[in-house]
C-alpha positions in Angstrom: 0.0 -0.1 -0.2 1.5 2.8 -1.1 0.1 6.9 0.3 0.4 10.1 -1.9 3.0 12.2 -0.5 1.0 15.3 0.7 -2.0 14.8 -1.3 -3.3 11.8 1.1 -4.6 12.5 5.1 -3.4 9.4 6.5 -0.3 10.5 5.0 -0.2 13.6 6.1 -1.3 12.2 9.8 1.4 9.6 9.5 3.8 12.8 8.9 2.6 14.5 11.6 3.7 11.6 14.0 6.9 11.9 12.5 8.3 15.5 12.8 7.0 15.2 16.8 10.3 13.7 17.8 12.4 15.9 15.2 10.8 18.7 17.1 11.8 17.7 20.3 15.5 17.1 19.2 15.2 20.6 17.5 13.6 22.2 20.7 16.5 20.7 22.9 19.5 22.1 20.3 20.2 18.2 19.7 21.0 16.6 16.1 18.1 15.9 14.0 20.6 14.5 11.2 20.2 10.4 12.0 16.8 10.7 12.8 16.4 12.3 9.7 17.9 9.5 8.1 16.0 7.3 9.7 12.6 9.3 9.0 13.7 9.0 5.2 13.5 5.1 5.3 10.5 4.4 6.9 8.3 7.5 4.7 10.2 6.4 1.5 8.6 3.0 2.3 5.2 4.9 3.1 5.6 6.7 -0.1 6.9 3.8 -2.7 5.7 1.1 -1.1 7.3 -2.5 -1.0 6.5 -3.2 -5.1 8.6 -3.4 -8.2 9.2 0.9 -8.1 11.1 0.1 -4.5 13.2 -2.4 -6.5 13.5 0.2 -9.4 14.4 3.1 -6.3 16.8 0.3 -5.0 18.0 -0.6 -8.1 18.7 3.3 -8.6 20.5 4.1 -5.5 22.9 1.2 -6.4 24.0 2.3 -9.8 24.5 6.5 -8.9 26.4 5.6 -5.7 28.6 3.3 -7.6 29.1 6.3 -10.3 29.1 9.2 -8.0 32.2 7.3 -6.3 33.2 5.9 -8.9 33.9 9.2 -10.5 35.2 11.0 -7.8 38.2 8.5 -7.2 38.9 8.7 -11.5 38.4 12.4 -11.0 41.3 12.3 -8.6 43.2 10.9 -11.4 42.3 12.8 -14.9 39.9 15.0 -15.6 39.6 13.9 -19.4 36.3 15.4 -20.2 35.6 11.7 -22.2 35.6 9.7 -19.0 33.6 12.8 -17.6 31.2 12.5 -19.9 31.1 8.9 -19.8 30.2 9.0 -16.3 27.7 11.9 -16.5 25.9 9.9 -19.4 25.6 7.1 -17.1 24.3 9.2 -14.2 21.1 10.5 -16.6 20.7 7.1 -17.9 17.8 6.1 -15.5 15.7 9.3 -16.7 16.4 8.9 -20.0 15.4 4.7 -19.6 12.3 6.2 -17.6 11.4 8.8 -20.1 11.6 6.2 -23.2 10.1 3.0 -21.5 6.6 3.8 -21.8 7.3 3.4 -25.4 8.7 0.0 -25.0 6.9 -3.3 -24.3 8.1 -3.3 -20.8 5.6 -0.1 -19.5 7.4 2.4 -17.8 10.5 1.7 -15.6 11.1 4.2 -12.5 9.4 5.6 -9.3 7.6 8.2 -8.1 10.4 11.1 -7.5 12.7 10.2 -10.2 13.1 13.1 -12.1 14.3 15.0 -9.1 16.7 12.6 -7.6 18.3 11.8 -10.8 19.0 15.6 -10.7 20.7 15.3 -7.4 22.8 12.8 -8.6 23.5 14.5 -12.1 25.0 17.8 -10.2 26.7 15.8 -7.9 28.8 14.4 -10.9 28.7 17.5 -12.8 30.5 19.3 -9.8 32.6 16.7 -9.3 34.3 17.2 -12.5 34.1 21.1 -11.6 36.7 20.7 -8.9 33.4 21.9 -6.8 32.9 18.4 -4.6 36.3 17.5 -3.0 35.2 14.6 -1.0 31.7 12.7 -1.3 30.3 11.7 2.6 28.8 8.4 1.6 25.8 8.9 4.7 25.4 12.6 3.7 25.4 11.5 0.5 22.3 8.8 0.6 20.5 11.7 2.7 20.9 14.2 0.0 19.5 12.0 -2.2 16.4 10.3 -0.6 15.5 13.2 1.6 12.2 12.3 1.5 10.4 15.9 2.1 11.4 16.7 -1.5 11.2 13.2 -2.4 8.0 13.0 -5.2 8.5 16.8 -6.9 11.2 18.9 -5.4 12.4 21.5 -4.7 15.7 20.9 -6.6 18.3 21.3 -4.1 22.4 21.2 -4.0 24.3 18.7 -2.4 26.8 21.4 -1.0 24.2 23.7 0.4 22.6 20.4 1.6 25.3 19.4 3.4 26.4 22.7 4.7 22.9 22.6 6.4 23.6 19.8 7.5 27.1 19.9 9.6 25.8 23.4 11.1 25.4 23.6 14.6 21.5 25.0 15.6 20.9 26.3 18.9 17.6 25.5 21.0 16.7 29.0 20.3 17.5 29.2 16.9 15.7 26.2 15.6 12.1 27.5 17.2 12.6 30.9 15.3 14.7 29.9 12.0 13.1 26.6 11.2 9.8 25.5 13.5 7.7 28.8 13.1 9.2 29.5 9.6 8.4 25.3 8.9 5.0 25.2 10.5 4.1 28.5 8.8 4.6 27.3 5.1 2.8 24.1 6.2 -0.2 25.9 7.4 -0.3 28.2 3.9 0.5 24.5 2.4 -2.6 23.7 3.0 -4.3 26.9 2.3 -3.0 26.7 -1.1 -3.7 22.9 -1.9 -6.8 21.7 0.1 -9.1 25.3 0.2 -7.5 27.1 -3.0 -6.7 24.4 -5.5 -9.9 22.2 -4.0 -12.0 25.2 -4.9 -10.8 26.2 -8.4 -10.9 22.3 -9.8 -14.4 21.8 -8.1 -16.1 25.0 -9.1 -14.2 26.2 -12.3 -12.4 23.2 -13.6 -14.0 20.4 -13.8 -17.8 22.7 -14.6 -15.9 23.6 -18.1 -17.5 21.6 -20.8 -15.7 18.9 -22.5 -16.1 20.5 -26.0 -13.4 21.6 -27.4 -14.2 25.1 -28.5 -12.3 28.6 -28.3 -14.8 29.8 -25.1 -13.9 26.7 -23.2 -10.3 26.7 -24.0 -9.7 30.3 -22.8 -12.3 29.9 -19.4 -9.8 26.5 -19.0 -6.3 28.3 -19.4 -6.8 30.7 -16.4 -8.6 27.6 -14.3 -6.1 25.3 -15.1 -3.2 28.0 -14.5 -4.5 29.2 -11.2 -5.3 25.4 -10.3 -1.8 24.4 -10.8 -0.1 27.3 -9.2 -1.8 26.9 -6.1 -1.7 23.1 -6.0 1.7 22.7 -6.7 2.6 25.7 -4.8 0.7 24.4 -1.6 2.9 21.1 -2.4 5.9 22.7 -2.5 5.0 24.6 0.8 4.5 21.5 2.8 7.7 20.4 1.2 10.1 23.2 2.3 7.8 23.3 5.7 8.6 19.6 6.7 12.1 20.6 5.6 12.8 23.5 8.1 11.4 21.1 10.6 14.0 18.7 10.0 16.5 21.1 10.3 17.2 21.8 6.6 16.1 25.1 4.5 15.0 23.9 1.3 14.7 26.4 -1.2 11.1 28.1 -1.9 10.2 27.2 -5.0 7.3 30.0 -5.9 7.8 33.5 -5.1 4.3 35.1 -6.4 5.1 34.6 -10.2 1.8 36.2 -11.9 3.2 39.0 -10.8 5.9 39.4 -13.5 6.6 41.6 -15.6 8.2 39.3 -18.6 8.9 35.7 -19.0 12.4 36.0 -17.9 11.3 37.6 -14.2 8.8 34.5 -14.6 11.3 31.7 -14.5 12.7 33.7 -11.5 9.8 33.2 -9.9 7.8 29.6 -11.3 9.2 26.5 -9.9 12.6 28.5 -9.1 15.1 25.5 -8.1 14.4 24.0 -11.2 14.7 26.8 -13.3 17.8 27.5 -11.7 19.2 24.1 -12.2 18.9 24.2 -16.1 19.8 27.8 -15.6 23.2 27.1 -13.9 24.0 23.0 -16.0 22.6 24.2 -19.4 22.5 27.1 -20.2 25.0 29.0 -18.5 27.6 26.5 -19.6 26.5 26.5 -23.5 26.9 30.3 -23.1 30.4 29.2 -21.9 31.5 26.9 -24.2 29.9 28.9 -27.2 32.3 31.8 -26.2 35.6 30.3 -26.0 34.5 28.2 -28.7 33.3 31.8 -31.1 30.5 29.2 -32.3 28.7 32.3 -32.9 29.4 35.9 -33.9 27.0 37.8 -31.4 26.5 37.4 -28.1 23.3 38.2 -28.2 22.6 34.5 -30.6 24.6 32.8 -27.9 22.1 33.6 -25.5 19.2 33.2 -27.6 20.6 29.6 -28.9 20.5 29.1 -25.2 17.7 30.1 -24.3 16.1 27.8 -26.9 18.0 24.9 -26.0 17.7 24.4 -22.3 13.6 25.2 -22.8 13.4 22.8 -24.9 15.4 20.3 -23.1 12.9 21.3 -19.8 10.4 20.0 -22.4 11.5 17.2 -23.0 12.4 16.3 -19.3 8.5 16.8 -18.6 7.7 13.9 -21.3 8.3 12.9 -24.9 4.5 13.6 -25.7 4.1 16.4 -28.2 2.7 18.8 -25.9 5.5 19.1 -23.5 8.1 19.8 -26.5 6.0 22.0 -27.9 5.6 23.5 -23.9 9.6 24.2 -24.4 9.9 25.7 -27.5 6.9 27.8 -26.5 8.7 29.0 -23.8 12.2 29.2 -25.4 10.5 31.2 -28.0 9.1 33.7 -25.7 12.4 34.1 -23.6 14.3 35.3 -26.7 11.5 37.2 -27.8 11.3 39.1 -24.6 14.9 39.9 -24.9 14.9 41.4 -28.7 12.1 42.7 -27.8 13.6 44.8 -24.4 16.9 45.5 -26.5 15.5 46.8 -29.5 12.6 48.9 -28.8 12.3 52.4 -28.0 8.9 52.4 -26.6 9.7 50.0 -24.1 13.4 51.6 -23.1 11.1 54.8 -22.5 8.4 53.7 -20.1 9.7 50.7 -18.6 10.4 52.5 -15.6 6.9 54.1 -15.6 4.4 52.4 -13.1 1.5 52.5 -16.1 3.8 50.2 -17.9 4.4 47.9 -15.6 1.0 47.0 -15.1 0.4 46.8 -19.0 3.5 44.1 -18.7 2.5 42.6 -15.9 -1.1 41.7 -17.2 0.3 41.1 -20.6 2.9 38.2 -18.6 0.3 36.9 -16.8 -1.6 36.3 -20.2 1.6 34.6 -21.9 2.5 32.0 -19.0 -1.1 30.9 -18.5 -1.1 30.1 -22.7 2.1 28.1 -21.8 0.3 26.5 -19.0 -2.7 25.9 -21.6 -0.1 23.8 -24.2 1.6 22.3 -21.1 -1.8 21.2 -19.8 -2.5 18.6 -22.9 -5.9 20.1 -23.6 -5.7 20.0 -27.0 -4.5 16.4 -27.2 
């Protein structure tokens, strides 16, 4: 028997019981780390169960541990790019297999949260190559990869940041003020977002839209679905981050009022923040730096635009190989490129960009552009 993380009332009841020892440890100034590891094993069994998904998870962990520790040893011997790329491809293999498997006779191969866990292991291989990670501590690595509050849908954390928090000595006063109270606040906000606002939007708006594919129904669905997705996903993220805080880890926030963004570049600094930063750091920035060193393009702006298209299209493929996810990625990349061109070349924009009325206009336009992207993402036209 398995439970939906943060979406099942019985799971939330078990979570409440599980966080009590963590709170007691924190309020008495004790280290929560080892209890957190035990709780993570228990909660993963609750979420994943003891079925075939658990076998895939165990296989994933064994593979990634061998890859990460193997590359840690290899990196001390050589910084050969081809060796690095081989290890990187091996680390990426679980998510590649997971995305391709539904189109084979084997069916879906994977487990809940495989994408987010794989992001963590890929990031470690990259940073070992960069020299940012000098030593991989076995238990810390396992805890980072499996940390249960962020198991199924993030936020996507970074290993060095996580380990720094893990080894930090937290006084009982600091725990109460900077971890427990903010964590409880985030969880209550998550309850309001997910179980009140998202529930009402889905019940009275999304589910009430007629199934006929008309322009009017598509417009209604676009706005209703966008609002539902935001409050449901942001609510989940608040649960995950709040629980992380209680376990002594200040996981990064994932949403920051995305629908008040003035353009789509700002939108992606406010929507699914940890994921967009991950793609920005490990795909966009690296492609730009590599292209500038190798002089692939004459203009720096061309380099940035190609990088934006590659990054967002890759994000589309990451969501799935279904056509509307891919179109969604291409759409987001195109919008970012067009935004950049407009802001650089438009005299009207340069003249009015600091005026308050123009800011409100930008917010309104960006809101509609973002919602249309989410309509594509929803698969409404499939």
